[in-house]
C-alpha positions as CSV (number, residue, x, y, z in Angstrom):
1,X,-7.1,30.4,26.5
2,X,-9.0,31.6,23.3
3,X,-12.9,32.5,24.0
4,X,-15.5,31.9,21.8
5,X,-15.4,35.2,20.0
6,X,-11.7,34.5,19.3
7,X,-12.3,31.3,17.9
8,X,-15.1,32.5,15.5
9,X,-12.6,34.8,13.9
10,X,-9.7,31.9,13.2
11,X,-9.1,31.0,9.8
12,X,-8.6,27.1,9.9
13,X,-6.5,27.6,6.7
14,X,-3.9,29.2,8.8
15,X,-3.4,25.7,10.5
16,X,-3.1,24.0,7.1
17,X,-0.4,26.5,6.2
18,X,1.4,26.0,9.7
19,X,1.3,22.1,8.9
20,X,2.7,22.4,5.3
21,X,5.4,25.1,6.1
22,X,6.5,22.8,9.0
23,X,6.8,19.7,6.7
24,X,8.4,21.6,3.7
25,X,10.6,24.0,5.9
26,X,10.5,26.1,2.7
27,X,8.2,29.0,1.8
28,X,8.4,28.3,-2.0
29,X,7.8,24.7,-1.8
30,X,4.8,25.3,0.5
31,X,3.3,28.0,-2.0
32,X,3.6,25.4,-4.6
33,X,1.7,22.7,-2.5
34,X,-1.0,25.1,-1.4
35,X,-1.4,26.8,-5.0
36,X,-0.6,30.0,-3.3
37,X,2.1,32.8,-3.8
38,X,5.3,33.0,-1.5
39,X,3.8,36.3,-0.3
40,X,0.5,34.9,0.6
41,X,2.4,32.1,2.7
42,X,4.5,34.9,4.2
43,X,1.2,37.0,5.0
44,X,-0.3,34.1,6.6
45,X,2.9,33.1,8.9
46,X,2.7,36.7,9.9
47,X,-0.9,36.4,11.0
48,X,0.0,33.2,12.7
49,X,2.7,34.8,14.6
50,X,0.1,37.6,15.6
51,X,-2.5,35.0,16.8
52,X,0.2,32.9,18.8
53,X,2.7,35.4,19.9
54,X,5.5,33.6,18.7
55,X,7.7,33.9,15.4
56,X,7.2,30.0,14.8
57,X,9.7,29.9,11.8
58,X,13.0,31.5,11.5
59,X,14.5,32.3,8.1
60,X,17.7,30.4,7.1
61,X,19.6,30.6,3.8
62,X,18.0,27.1,2.9
63,X,14.6,28.0,3.9
64,X,12.8,28.4,7.6
65,X,13.4,26.2,10.6
66,X,10.5,26.0,13.4
67,X,11.0,27.5,16.8
68,X,10.7,25.5,19.9
69,X,7.0,26.7,20.1
70,X,6.3,25.6,16.4
71,X,7.7,22.0,17.5
72,X,5.4,21.9,20.5
73,X,2.4,22.8,18.3
74,X,3.0,20.6,15.4
75,X,1.4,17.4,17.0
76,X,-1.4,19.3,18.2
77,X,-2.1,20.8,15.0
78,X,-1.9,17.6,13.0
79,X,-4.2,15.9,15.5
80,X,-6.8,18.9,15.0
81,X,-6.6,18.7,11.3
82,X,-7.1,14.9,11.2
83,X,-10.0,15.2,13.4
84,X,-11.5,17.7,10.7
85,X,-10.6,15.5,7.9
86,X,-12.1,12.6,9.7
87,X,-15.3,14.5,10.0
88,X,-15.3,15.5,6.3
89,X,-14.3,12.0,5.2
90,X,-17.0,10.5,7.2
91,X,-19.5,12.8,5.6
92,X,-18.1,11.7,2.4
93,X,-17.1,8.1,2.3
94,X,-13.8,7.2,0.6
95,X,-14.2,5.9,-2.9
96,X,-11.3,3.8,-4.0
97,X,-12.3,3.7,-7.5
98,X,-12.6,7.2,-8.0
99,X,-9.8,8.3,-5.9
100,X,-7.0,10.3,-7.2
101,X,-5.1,10.3,-4.1
102,X,-1.5,9.8,-3.2
103,X,-0.3,7.5,-0.4
104,X,3.2,7.7,1.0
105,X,4.3,4.4,3.0
106,X,7.5,4.2,4.7
107,X,9.5,0.9,5.1
108,X,12.9,-1.1,4.9
109,X,13.8,-2.0,1.5
110,X,13.6,-5.6,2.5
111,X,9.7,-4.9,3.4
112,X,8.5,-2.9,0.7
113,X,10.1,-5.4,-1.9
114,X,7.9,-8.0,-0.2
115,X,4.6,-6.1,-0.2
116,X,4.8,-4.1,-3.4
117,X,4.0,-6.8,-5.9
118,X,0.5,-7.7,-4.2
119,X,-0.2,-4.1,-3.1
120,X,0.3,-2.8,-6.8
121,X,-1.9,-5.5,-8.3
122,X,-4.6,-4.8,-5.8
123,X,-4.4,-1.0,-6.5
124,X,-4.7,-1.7,-10.1
125,X,-7.9,-3.6,-9.6
126,X,-9.5,-1.7,-6.7
127,X,-8.1,1.9,-6.9
128,X,-6.7,2.3,-10.4
129,X,-6.3,6.2,-10.0
130,X,-4.4,6.0,-6.7
131,X,-0.7,6.7,-6.7
132,X,2.0,5.6,-4.4
133,X,5.2,6.9,-3.0
134,X,7.8,4.7,-1.2
135,X,10.4,5.9,1.4
136,X,13.1,3.9,2.5
137,X,13.4,3.6,6.2
138,X,16.7,2.8,7.7
139,X,17.4,1.9,11.6
140,X,19.4,4.3,13.5
141,X,23.1,3.5,13.6
142,X,24.6,1.4,16.3
143,X,21.0,1.3,17.9
144,X,20.2,-2.3,19.4
145,X,17.0,-1.1,21.0
146,X,14.3,-1.1,18.3
147,X,12.4,1.7,20.3
148,X,15.5,3.9,19.6
149,X,16.4,2.2,16.1
150,X,13.0,3.3,14.5
151,X,12.2,6.3,16.5
152,X,12.9,8.6,13.3
153,X,10.2,6.8,11.6
154,X,7.5,7.7,14.3
155,X,8.5,11.1,14.2
156,X,8.1,11.2,10.4
157,X,4.6,9.7,10.8
158,X,3.8,12.6,13.2
159,X,5.4,15.2,10.9
160,X,3.1,13.8,8.1
161,X,6.0,13.3,5.7
162,X,4.6,9.9,5.4
163,X,1.3,8.3,6.0
164,X,2.2,4.6,7.0
165,X,5.2,3.0,8.4
166,X,5.8,-0.6,8.1
167,X,8.7,-1.6,10.3
168,X,9.9,-4.2,12.7
169,X,8.6,-2.5,15.9
170,X,6.4,-3.9,18.6
171,X,6.5,-1.5,21.4
172,X,4.8,1.6,20.7
173,X,3.6,4.7,22.3
174,X,-0.2,4.7,22.9
175,X,-0.9,7.3,20.4
176,X,0.1,5.0,17.5
177,X,-2.1,2.1,15.8
178,X,-0.4,-1.1,15.1
179,X,-1.3,-3.9,13.1
180,X,0.8,-7.1,12.4
181,X,1.5,-7.6,8.6
182,X,3.6,-10.7,8.7
183,X,6.4,-12.4,10.7
184,X,9.7,-12.6,9.1
185,X,12.6,-14.7,9.8
186,X,16.2,-14.9,8.4
187,X,17.8,-17.7,6.1
188,X,21.0,-18.1,4.3
189,X,21.0,-17.0,0.8
190,X,23.3,-18.3,-2.1
191,X,23.1,-18.9,-5.9
192,X,21.3,-22.3,-6.5
193,X,24.0,-25.0,-7.0
194,X,26.1,-23.4,-4.1
195,X,28.4,-25.8,-2.3
196,X,26.9,-24.8,0.9
197,X,23.6,-26.2,-0.2
198,X,25.5,-29.6,0.1
199,X,27.1,-29.3,3.4
200,X,25.0,-26.7,5.3
201,X,27.0,-27.0,8.4
202,X,27.9,-24.7,10.9
203,X,31.6,-25.1,10.2
204,X,31.1,-24.9,6.5
205,X,29.1,-21.7,7.2
206,X,32.0,-20.1,9.1
207,X,34.4,-20.9,6.1
208,X,32.4,-19.1,3.7
209,X,32.9,-15.6,2.1
210,X,30.0,-13.5,3.7
211,X,28.2,-10.5,2.4
212,X,26.3,-8.3,5.1
213,X,23.5,-5.8,4.2
214,X,24.3,-2.7,5.9
215,X,23.6,0.9,5.0
216,X,26.3,2.2,7.0
217,X,29.1,-0.3,6.1
218,X,29.2,-2.1,9.6
219,X,30.6,-5.8,9.0
220,X,29.0,-6.8,12.6
221,X,25.3,-8.0,12.6
222,X,23.0,-10.1,14.7
223,X,24.8,-13.2,12.9
224,X,28.4,-12.3,14.5
225,X,26.4,-12.2,17.9
226,X,25.3,-15.6,17.7
227,X,28.7,-17.0,16.4
228,X,30.5,-15.2,19.3
229,X,28.1,-17.2,21.7
230,X,29.9,-20.4,20.2
231,X,33.4,-18.7,20.1
232,X,33.1,-18.6,16.4
233,X,33.6,-15.9,13.8
234,X,33.2,-15.4,10.1
235,X,34.9,-13.3,7.3
236,X,32.7,-10.5,5.9
237,X,34.3,-9.5,2.4
238,X,31.5,-7.2,1.3
239,X,28.8,-5.0,2.6
240,X,26.1,-3.7,0.6
241,X,23.4,-1.0,1.4
242,X,20.4,-2.8,0.4
243,X,18.7,-6.3,0.0
244,X,18.2,-6.2,-3.8
245,X,21.8,-5.3,-4.4
246,X,22.8,-8.3,-2.1
247,X,20.8,-10.7,-4.4
248,X,22.6,-9.4,-7.7
249,X,25.9,-9.9,-6.0
250,X,25.0,-13.4,-4.6
251,X,23.9,-14.4,-8.2
252,X,27.6,-13.9,-9.6
253,X,29.7,-14.9,-6.6
254,X,30.2,-17.8,-4.1
255,X,29.3,-15.4,-1.1
256,X,26.4,-16.4,1.2
257,X,24.3,-13.9,3.1
258,X,21.6,-13.8,5.9
259,X,18.5,-12.3,4.3
260,X,14.9,-12.1,4.9
261,X,12.8,-15.5,4.1
262,X,10.1,-13.8,2.3
263,X,12.0,-11.3,0.4
264,X,14.5,-14.3,-1.0
265,X,11.2,-16.4,-1.7
266,X,9.6,-13.6,-3.7
267,X,12.8,-12.1,-5.7
268,X,15.3,-14.8,-5.4
269,X,14.2,-16.9,-8.4
270,X,14.9,-13.9,-10.6
271,X,18.5,-14.0,-9.7
272,X,18.8,-17.7,-9.4
273,X,19.3,-17.4,-5.6
274,X,17.6,-19.7,-3.1
275,X,17.2,-19.9,0.7
276,X,19.0,-22.6,2.9
277,X,18.1,-23.4,6.3
278,X,20.7,-21.8,9.0
279,X,22.9,-23.9,10.8
280,X,22.6,-21.4,13.7
281,X,19.4,-19.7,15.3
282,X,18.5,-16.5,13.5
283,X,16.1,-13.8,14.4
284,X,12.4,-14.0,14.0
285,X,10.3,-10.8,14.2
286,X,6.9,-8.9,13.5
287,X,6.6,-6.6,10.5
288,X,3.8,-4.1,11.7
289,X,1.8,-1.6,10.2
290,X,2.2,1.6,12.2
291,X,0.7,4.9,12.0
292,X,-0.9,7.6,14.2
293,X,-4.4,6.6,16.0
294,X,-5.7,9.9,14.8
295,X,-4.8,9.2,11.2
296,X,-7.1,6.4,11.3
297,X,-10.0,8.6,11.3
298,X,-9.0,9.3,7.8
299,X,-11.2,7.1,5.8
300,X,-8.7,6.9,2.8
301,X,-5.9,5.8,5.5
302,X,-8.2,3.3,7.3
303,X,-9.0,1.9,3.9
304,X,-5.2,1.4,2.9
305,X,-4.5,-0.1,6.3
306,X,-7.3,-2.7,5.5
307,X,-5.9,-3.3,2.1
308,X,-2.4,-3.8,3.3
309,X,-3.7,-6.2,6.1
310,X,-5.3,-8.5,3.3
311,X,-2.3,-8.6,1.0
312,X,-0.2,-12.1,0.5
313,X,3.3,-11.6,1.6
314,X,4.6,-15.2,0.6
315,X,4.4,-18.5,2.6
316,X,4.1,-18.6,6.4
317,X,7.1,-18.6,8.7
318,X,7.8,-21.4,11.4
319,X,7.9,-20.3,14.8
320,X,11.4,-20.6,15.8
321,X,14.5,-18.5,16.5
322,X,14.6,-15.4,18.6
323,X,13.3,-11.8,18.4
324,X,15.4,-8.9,17.1
325,X,14.9,-5.4,15.8
326,X,15.6,-6.9,12.4
327,X,17.0,-5.8,9.0
328,X,20.7,-5.8,9.4
329,X,22.4,-9.2,9.0
């Protein structure tokens, strides 16, 4: 334990340096972010090593990697800095109109495509100097458990590589804040005038050529699980890595695809693609805003969470169907 005299001699900038190097895994990039020279970063790391009695970061040909001790410290350091930032932001309230801040939001593309039109419009009006970065989040391959499918997103939040995640995840550790943004369900998407619109039966559905959105190229999804319960199957003729790509293919082919309803409602018209009620039960799930609770002490992030909660995301979704981790048809 550090005594009071030791604490009085600690430079809090060393914790900021630790946080940035932990995120960047590179001395040069860390120097650029902190507006310091690489030698100053190296000197600061040396002081940290002396203070904590551990190397913390080991050199590699591509940069640095954290030691086990650094991995253990990362969450605590992030919490300490978040509390300090919270104190400062409370003393100086966040001013959206004058802010030049950049926020990073992570979400699957089927979610970011739904929220961005309304979010950008609100930011232009309420915080014109604020910038956004969107990270595409992908579920872990072959993981049916949503707690495992989106585990990497939670780690990115704690590593502060992004500020907020918007994901189909309900069960969270107590250290995370969760706020439901909207509920989503899947529909069958096809170009307008498609023959399936005239005869949307289960038999006809199985006879169609199917497109599946899968970033791994896996042809099997929740639709196949439901069909198998009825001793039925479908032919997947194409997989594509994201939902926007799916719309452009559906516009030019006779394929059908299970896509999120709100996504189709917002973007389908540009591709002459519409939604058809599915002839079998398809999943319904909550899309939630997620971030560490300590991050909510940051007045800017708290404001962004509130703003996200106010955006329009299309029409309401009927309460039917079943729960699923979502985002892979």
